[in-house]
C-alpha positions in Angstrom: -77.4 13.4 -59.4 -75.1 16.2 -57.7 -71.7 15.2 -56.8 -69.6 18.1 -55.3 -66.6 18.6 -57.2 -67.2 16.2 -59.3 -70.2 17.3 -61.4 -73.2 16.1 -61.9 -75.2 13.4 -63.9 -78.5 14.1 -65.7 -80.7 11.1 -66.5 -82.6 11.1 -69.7 -84.4 8.5 -71.3 -82.0 7.2 -72.8 -78.6 7.8 -71.4 -76.7 9.8 -68.2 -75.2 12.8 -69.4 -71.8 13.5 -67.3 -71.1 17.3 -66.6 -67.9 18.3 -65.2 -68.1 19.7 -61.8 -65.6 23.2 -60.6 -62.5 22.6 -57.8 -63.0 25.7 -55.1 -62.6 25.5 -51.7 -65.5 24.6 -49.8 -66.4 26.8 -46.9 -69.9 25.8 -46.1 -71.8 23.2 -47.9 -75.4 24.9 -46.7 -77.1 25.6 -50.2 -75.1 24.2 -52.5 -77.7 21.7 -53.8 -80.3 24.7 -54.0 -77.7 26.2 -55.5 -77.3 23.7 -58.1 -81.1 23.6 -59.0 -81.4 27.3 -58.8 -79.1 27.5 -61.7 -79.9 24.7 -63.5 -83.5 25.8 -63.8 -82.1 29.4 -64.8 -80.0 28.4 -67.5 -82.9 26.1 -69.0 -85.4 28.5 -68.3 -82.7 31.6 -70.4 -82.6 28.9 -73.0 -85.9 28.3 -73.5 -87.0 31.7 -73.5 -83.6 32.5 -75.9 -85.0 30.0 -78.6 -82.1 28.2 -77.9 -84.3 24.9 -77.2 -86.9 24.7 -79.8 -89.1 26.8 -77.6 -91.5 25.8 -75.1 -90.7 23.3 -72.0 -90.5 19.8 -72.3 -88.4 16.6 -71.5 -87.7 15.7 -75.4 -84.3 18.5 -75.4 -81.1 17.6 -77.1 -78.2 16.6 -74.8 -76.6 20.2 -75.5 -79.7 21.8 -73.9 -79.1 19.5 -70.5 -75.6 19.8 -70.5 -75.5 23.6 -70.8 -77.9 23.6 -67.9 -76.1 21.4 -65.4 -73.1 23.0 -66.4 -74.6 26.6 -65.1 -76.3 25.0 -62.3 -72.6 23.1 -61.3 -71.0 26.5 -61.1 -73.7 28.1 -59.0 -73.2 25.1 -56.8 -69.7 25.5 -56.7 -70.0 29.4 -55.6 -71.9 28.8 -53.0 -70.0 26.5 -50.9 -67.1 29.3 -51.1 -69.0 31.7 -48.5 -71.3 31.0 -45.5 -74.5 30.9 -45.2 -76.8 29.5 -47.9 -78.7 32.6 -48.8 -76.0 35.1 -48.7 -73.8 33.1 -50.7 -76.1 32.9 -53.3 -74.1 34.5 -56.6 -75.8 36.8 -58.8 -75.8 36.0 -62.5 -73.1 38.5 -64.2 -71.2 36.7 -61.2 -71.7 33.2 -62.6 -70.9 33.7 -66.1 -67.3 35.4 -64.7 -66.7 32.5 -62.7 -67.4 30.4 -65.5 -65.2 32.6 -68.1 -62.4 32.1 -65.7 -62.6 28.3 -65.5 -62.8 28.1 -69.2 -66.2 26.9 -68.9 
């Protein structure tokens, strides 16, 4: 569940994992949800391929796995709304990592 600048909440079988968002000046919200989902899935895949998540995809991952993926998704969504247009506003991975580092994430 995304909540704009408030962040997102991921629900597991046992609990809700609340992940804070990023405060930015929104110009156009087109593509924010798509950006969030793209970032979430990208980070999930990166963690799995890097061996940080116990190998193959599955829903029984630790909360840290989900929180890190959602944090990356939140960052992508936040960056998307700072520019006009859904496609032109999608950032590259290096830009997202810089943004997160600058925000202390």
